[in-house]
C-alpha positions as CSV (number, residue, x, y, z in Angstrom):
1,M,2.3,-20.1,-6.9
2,L,1.3,-19.9,-10.5
3,N,4.8,-19.1,-11.7
4,W,4.3,-20.9,-15.0
5,L,1.9,-18.2,-16.0
6,L,4.8,-15.7,-16.1
7,I,5.3,-16.9,-19.7
8,F,2.3,-14.8,-20.6
9,V,4.2,-11.6,-19.6
10,P,6.5,-11.6,-22.7
11,I,3.5,-13.0,-24.8
12,T,1.4,-9.9,-23.7
13,I,4.2,-7.5,-24.5
14,G,4.9,-9.2,-27.8
15,L,1.2,-9.1,-28.9
16,E,1.1,-5.4,-27.9
17,F,3.9,-4.5,-30.2
18,L,3.5,-7.1,-33.0
19,R,-0.3,-7.5,-33.1
20,P,-1.8,-4.4,-31.6
21,Q,-5.2,-5.0,-33.2
22,A,-5.6,-8.4,-31.5
23,H,-7.4,-6.8,-28.6
24,T,-9.1,-10.0,-27.3
25,L,-5.9,-12.0,-27.3
26,I,-4.0,-9.1,-25.6
27,F,-6.8,-8.8,-23.0
28,I,-6.7,-12.5,-22.1
29,A,-2.9,-12.7,-22.1
30,A,-2.7,-9.6,-19.9
31,C,-5.2,-11.0,-17.4
32,L,-3.1,-14.2,-17.1
33,S,0.1,-12.2,-16.8
34,I,-1.1,-10.2,-13.8
35,L,-2.0,-13.2,-11.7
36,P,1.5,-14.5,-11.0
37,L,2.9,-11.0,-10.7
38,A,0.3,-10.3,-8.1
39,G,1.4,-13.4,-6.3
40,W,4.9,-12.2,-6.1
41,L,3.8,-8.8,-5.0
42,G,1.7,-10.4,-2.3
43,R,4.6,-12.6,-1.2
44,A,6.9,-9.6,-0.9
45,T,4.3,-7.7,1.1
46,E,4.0,-10.6,3.6
47,Q,7.8,-10.7,4.0
48,I,7.9,-6.9,4.7
49,S,5.1,-7.4,7.3
50,H,7.4,-9.8,9.1
51,H,9.7,-6.9,9.8
52,A,7.3,-4.0,10.0
53,G,4.0,-5.5,11.4
54,E,0.6,-6.1,10.0
55,G,-0.5,-2.5,9.8
56,V,2.5,-1.4,7.7
57,G,2.3,-4.6,5.6
58,G,-1.3,-4.0,4.8
59,L,-0.6,-0.3,4.0
60,L,2.3,-1.2,1.7
61,N,0.2,-3.9,-0.1
62,A,-2.6,-1.4,-0.6
63,T,-0.2,1.3,-1.8
64,F,1.6,-0.9,-4.3
65,G,-1.6,-2.7,-5.3
66,N,-3.2,0.7,-6.2
67,A,-0.1,2.0,-8.0
68,A,-1.2,0.4,-11.2
69,E,-4.7,1.8,-10.9
70,L,-3.3,5.3,-10.3
71,I,-1.0,5.1,-13.3
72,I,-3.9,3.9,-15.5
73,A,-6.2,6.6,-14.1
74,I,-3.7,9.3,-14.9
75,A,-3.4,8.1,-18.5
76,A,-7.2,8.2,-18.8
77,L,-7.3,11.6,-17.1
78,Q,-4.9,13.1,-19.7
79,K,-7.4,11.9,-22.4
80,G,-10.4,13.4,-20.6
81,L,-12.0,10.0,-20.0
82,Y,-13.5,11.0,-16.7
83,D,-16.4,8.6,-16.7
84,V,-13.9,5.7,-17.2
85,V,-11.8,7.1,-14.3
86,K,-14.8,7.3,-12.0
87,A,-16.0,3.8,-13.0
88,S,-12.6,2.3,-12.2
89,L,-12.5,4.1,-8.8
90,T,-16.0,2.9,-7.9
91,G,-15.0,-0.7,-8.9
92,S,-11.8,-0.5,-6.8
93,I,-13.7,0.7,-3.7
94,I,-16.5,-1.8,-3.8
95,G,-14.2,-4.6,-5.1
96,N,-11.9,-4.4,-2.2
97,I,-14.4,-4.1,0.6
98,L,-16.9,-6.7,-0.8
99,L,-14.9,-9.1,-3.1
100,V,-11.5,-9.1,-1.4
101,L,-12.8,-9.0,2.2
102,G,-15.6,-11.4,1.4
103,A,-13.3,-13.9,-0.3
104,S,-10.9,-13.7,2.6
105,A,-13.6,-14.2,5.3
106,L,-15.1,-17.1,3.3
107,T,-11.8,-19.0,2.7
108,G,-10.5,-18.3,6.2
109,G,-13.9,-19.2,7.7
110,L,-13.9,-22.6,6.0
111,R,-10.6,-23.4,7.8
112,Y,-11.3,-21.7,11.1
113,K,-14.7,-21.4,12.9
114,S,-14.2,-17.7,13.4
115,Q,-11.3,-15.2,12.9
116,R,-10.8,-12.2,15.1
117,F,-9.2,-8.8,14.5
118,N,-8.9,-5.6,16.5
119,A,-12.4,-4.2,16.8
120,T,-11.2,-0.6,17.7
121,A,-8.9,-0.5,14.6
122,A,-11.7,-1.9,12.4
123,S,-14.2,0.6,13.8
124,A,-11.8,3.5,13.0
125,Q,-11.4,2.2,9.4
126,A,-15.1,1.7,9.0
127,T,-15.8,5.3,10.1
128,L,-13.3,6.5,7.6
129,L,-15.1,4.5,4.9
130,T,-18.3,6.3,5.9
131,L,-16.5,9.6,5.7
132,A,-15.3,8.7,2.2
133,A,-18.8,7.8,1.1
134,I,-20.1,11.1,2.4
135,G,-17.3,12.9,0.4
136,L,-18.5,11.1,-2.8
137,I,-22.2,11.3,-2.2
138,L,-22.6,15.0,-1.5
139,P,-21.1,16.2,-4.8
140,A,-23.6,14.0,-6.6
141,A,-26.4,15.4,-4.5
142,F,-25.2,19.0,-5.2
143,H,-25.2,18.2,-8.9
144,H,-28.9,17.4,-8.8
145,L,-29.9,20.1,-6.3
146,Q,-28.4,23.0,-8.1
147,G,-30.9,22.6,-11.0
148,I,-29.1,23.7,-14.1
149,P,-25.6,22.0,-14.1
150,R,-22.8,24.5,-13.8
151,A,-19.2,23.3,-14.1
152,A,-17.5,26.1,-12.2
153,P,-19.1,25.5,-8.7
154,E,-19.0,21.7,-9.1
155,N,-15.2,21.9,-9.9
156,A,-14.6,24.2,-6.9
157,L,-16.7,22.0,-4.7
158,G,-14.8,18.9,-5.9
159,L,-11.4,20.5,-5.3
160,D,-12.3,21.7,-1.8
161,I,-13.7,18.2,-0.8
162,A,-10.6,16.6,-2.3
163,I,-8.4,18.6,0.1
164,V,-10.5,17.6,3.1
165,L,-10.4,13.9,2.1
166,L,-6.6,14.1,1.8
167,L,-6.3,15.6,5.3
168,A,-8.5,12.8,6.6
169,Y,-6.3,10.2,5.0
170,A,-3.2,11.9,6.5
171,S,-4.8,11.7,9.9
172,H,-5.5,8.0,9.4
173,L,-1.8,7.4,8.6
174,V,-0.8,9.2,11.8
175,F,-3.3,7.2,13.8
176,S,-2.4,3.8,12.4
177,L,1.3,4.2,12.0
178,R,2.2,6.3,15.0
179,T,-0.2,7.2,17.8
180,H,-2.2,3.9,17.8
181,K,0.0,1.6,15.8
182,S,-0.4,-1.1,18.5
183,L,-4.0,-1.6,17.3
184,F,-2.8,-2.7,13.9
185,K,0.0,-5.1,14.9
186,G,-2.1,-8.3,14.6
187,K,-1.3,-11.7,15.9
188,P,2.3,-13.0,15.6
189,E,2.8,-15.4,12.7
190,E,3.8,-19.0,13.3
191,E,7.4,-19.8,12.3
192,E,7.8,-21.3,8.9
193,E,10.4,-23.6,7.6
194,E,11.4,-21.1,4.9
195,A,13.8,-18.4,6.0
196,P,12.3,-14.9,5.8
197,W,13.6,-12.6,3.2
198,S,15.7,-9.6,4.0
199,I,14.0,-6.2,4.0
200,S,16.0,-5.1,0.9
201,K,15.1,-8.3,-1.1
202,A,11.4,-7.9,-0.2
203,T,11.4,-4.2,-1.2
204,L,13.2,-5.0,-4.5
205,V,10.7,-7.7,-5.4
206,L,7.8,-5.5,-4.4
207,A,9.0,-2.6,-6.6
208,A,9.8,-4.9,-9.6
209,A,6.4,-6.7,-9.4
210,T,4.6,-3.3,-9.1
211,A,6.4,-1.9,-12.1
212,M,5.5,-5.0,-14.2
213,I,1.9,-4.9,-13.0
214,A,1.6,-1.3,-13.9
215,W,3.0,-1.9,-17.4
216,I,0.8,-5.0,-18.1
217,S,-2.3,-3.2,-16.6
218,E,-1.8,-0.3,-19.0
219,I,-1.7,-2.7,-21.9
220,L,-4.8,-4.5,-20.6
221,V,-6.8,-1.3,-20.3
222,G,-5.8,-0.3,-23.8
223,S,-7.4,-3.5,-25.1
224,V,-10.3,-3.9,-22.7
225,Q,-12.9,-1.8,-24.5
226,Q,-12.6,-3.6,-27.8
227,A,-12.5,-7.0,-25.9
228,A,-15.6,-6.0,-24.0
229,L,-17.5,-5.5,-27.3
230,S,-16.5,-9.0,-28.4
231,F,-17.8,-10.4,-25.1
232,G,-21.0,-8.3,-25.2
233,M,-20.2,-6.2,-22.1
234,T,-20.7,-2.5,-21.7
235,Q,-17.8,-0.2,-20.9
236,V,-19.4,0.7,-17.5
237,F,-19.5,-3.0,-16.5
238,V,-15.9,-3.4,-17.7
239,G,-14.7,-0.3,-15.7
240,V,-16.6,-1.1,-12.5
241,I,-16.2,-4.9,-12.4
242,V,-13.7,-6.4,-14.9
243,V,-10.9,-3.9,-14.7
244,A,-11.3,-3.6,-10.9
245,I,-11.0,-7.3,-10.4
246,I,-7.9,-7.6,-12.5
247,G,-6.4,-4.4,-11.0
248,N,-7.0,-5.7,-7.5
249,A,-5.5,-9.1,-8.2
250,A,-2.6,-8.3,-5.8
251,E,-4.9,-7.5,-3.0
252,H,-7.0,-10.6,-3.8
253,S,-4.2,-13.1,-3.5
254,T,-2.4,-11.6,-0.5
255,A,-5.6,-11.1,1.6
256,V,-6.9,-14.6,0.9
257,M,-3.6,-16.2,1.7
258,A,-3.3,-14.2,4.9
259,A,-6.8,-15.4,5.9
260,L,-5.9,-19.0,5.3
261,K,-3.1,-18.5,7.8
262,D,-5.5,-17.0,10.3
263,R,-4.1,-13.5,9.9
264,M,-7.4,-11.7,9.4
265,E,-5.8,-8.6,10.8
266,L,-3.6,-8.4,7.7
267,S,-6.5,-9.4,5.4
268,F,-8.8,-6.7,6.8
269,S,-6.0,-4.1,6.7
270,I,-5.4,-4.9,3.0
271,A,-9.0,-4.9,1.9
272,V,-10.4,-1.9,3.8
273,G,-7.1,-0.1,3.6
274,S,-7.0,-0.3,-0.2
275,S,-10.6,1.1,-0.5
276,L,-9.7,3.9,1.9
277,Q,-6.6,4.7,-0.1
278,I,-8.7,4.8,-3.3
279,A,-11.4,7.0,-1.9
280,L,-9.3,9.3,0.4
281,L,-6.0,9.5,-1.6
282,V,-6.2,8.4,-5.2
283,A,-9.6,10.1,-6.1
284,P,-8.7,13.4,-4.5
285,L,-5.2,13.4,-6.1
286,L,-6.8,12.8,-9.5
287,V,-9.2,15.7,-9.0
288,I,-6.2,18.0,-8.2
289,L,-4.1,16.6,-11.1
290,S,-7.0,17.2,-13.5
291,H,-6.5,20.9,-13.0
292,F,-3.0,20.6,-14.4
293,I,-2.9,17.7,-16.9
294,G,-6.5,17.2,-17.9
295,P,-8.4,18.9,-20.7
296,R,-10.7,20.3,-18.0
297,P,-11.0,19.9,-14.2
298,M,-12.6,16.7,-13.0
299,D,-15.4,16.9,-10.4
300,L,-16.3,14.4,-7.7
301,A,-19.9,14.0,-8.9
302,F,-20.2,10.3,-9.4
303,S,-23.2,8.8,-11.2
304,P,-26.3,7.7,-9.1
305,A,-25.5,4.1,-9.7
306,E,-21.9,4.5,-8.6
307,V,-22.9,6.4,-5.5
308,L,-25.5,3.9,-4.5
309,A,-23.1,1.0,-4.9
310,I,-20.5,2.7,-2.8
311,F,-23.0,3.6,0.0
312,L,-24.4,0.1,0.2
313,S,-21.0,-1.5,0.2
314,V,-19.8,0.7,3.0
315,L,-23.0,0.0,5.0
316,I,-22.7,-3.8,5.0
317,T,-18.9,-3.7,5.5
318,S,-19.3,-1.5,8.6
319,Q,-21.8,-4.0,10.0
320,V,-19.4,-6.9,9.4
321,A,-16.5,-5.0,11.0
322,S,-18.4,-3.9,14.1
323,D,-17.7,-6.9,16.3
324,G,-14.1,-7.6,15.3
325,E,-14.9,-11.1,14.1
326,T,-15.6,-12.8,10.8
327,N,-16.8,-16.2,9.7
328,W,-17.6,-17.9,6.4
329,L,-21.2,-16.8,6.4
330,E,-20.3,-13.1,6.6
331,G,-17.9,-13.7,3.7
332,T,-20.7,-15.2,1.7
333,Q,-22.9,-12.3,2.4
334,L,-20.3,-9.8,1.2
335,L,-19.8,-11.8,-1.9
336,A,-23.5,-11.9,-2.5
337,V,-23.8,-8.1,-2.3
338,Y,-20.9,-7.9,-4.8
339,L,-22.6,-10.3,-7.2
340,I,-25.9,-8.4,-7.0
341,L,-24.1,-5.1,-7.8
342,A,-22.2,-6.8,-10.7
343,I,-25.5,-8.1,-12.1
344,V,-27.0,-4.6,-11.9
345,F,-24.1,-3.0,-13.6
346,Y,-24.1,-5.7,-16.3
347,F,-27.8,-4.9,-17.2
348,L,-27.5,-1.1,-16.7
349,P,-27.3,0.7,-20.0
350,E,-24.5,3.2,-20.6
351,A,-26.9,6.1,-20.4
352,G,-28.1,5.0,-16.9
353,T,-24.7,5.8,-15.4
354,Q,-24.4,9.4,-16.6
355,L,-25.2,12.4,-14.4
356,S,-25.4,14.7,-17.4
357,S,-24.4,14.9,-21.0
358,G,-21.9,17.5,-20.1
359,R,-19.7,15.2,-18.1
């Protein structure tokens, strides 16, 4: 573990209070701080999965890994930065199912010829991903089909679809944790020399790491826009790619380490489960919260570029998950799609991501 990088945690906090204008330095220090914290979060999640199983472990990792993104999104929501919120949500969805799952399949595939996971469970999650994509594509289609943009029907449509998505996520939890939890158990882990943590210790470390990641992530986002200018990046690229990569550091480390131990069931549960949680829980919650804490309600009409990226990501991920088996080539293909999307967002001008000037 990169525990020596923990020194950047107090450095980041110190820079934030003592040199708040040093945005580039704060950005770099915050990025380095999140890496070891994500490692501890991932380790605690693995320990909990010893006691509760792969399905619960993957769900907890996704939940705590997305906690920082939810906190950051709420802060942006209060300021009315809805395009930033939507860009970060898009980046989280495609980052998890392409970058995290792709890196896991590649690294695990280099050690093992092929890695298997439960095809029925994977199919259920892939279908939910498709449902999530439909819930995000149709509001964008409605925005264009209605002709003259009108905020009232779009806000009502977004709120109604958000409720449906939340109900779909609740049904997924019942399916994976109660009625069909045997599908998500995964293969038993080989015994290690190190004694497993107690459930209380693992939970405490998980909570502490999550709290620190949330704090550092908030500092990072506060400096990322100015840092992006110094690096020549657009705010859209930063929101969809850079912030998403850093925000998903916990999922990255845990999923890859699980794949290296031939625990692809846990890797798949973390990667796809996190995307599902963003699309079916976090995004709908933000839509509902915007009616209470935002300057105006937020709709679900993502930009054409964001919608296309989500649709293509879900499409290839469903194909990879269909046979319940991964190898290094499939991991490379997922990463290739992610790189293509990153290149497109890098060259895409800010105006190309807007649905309308009224958003």
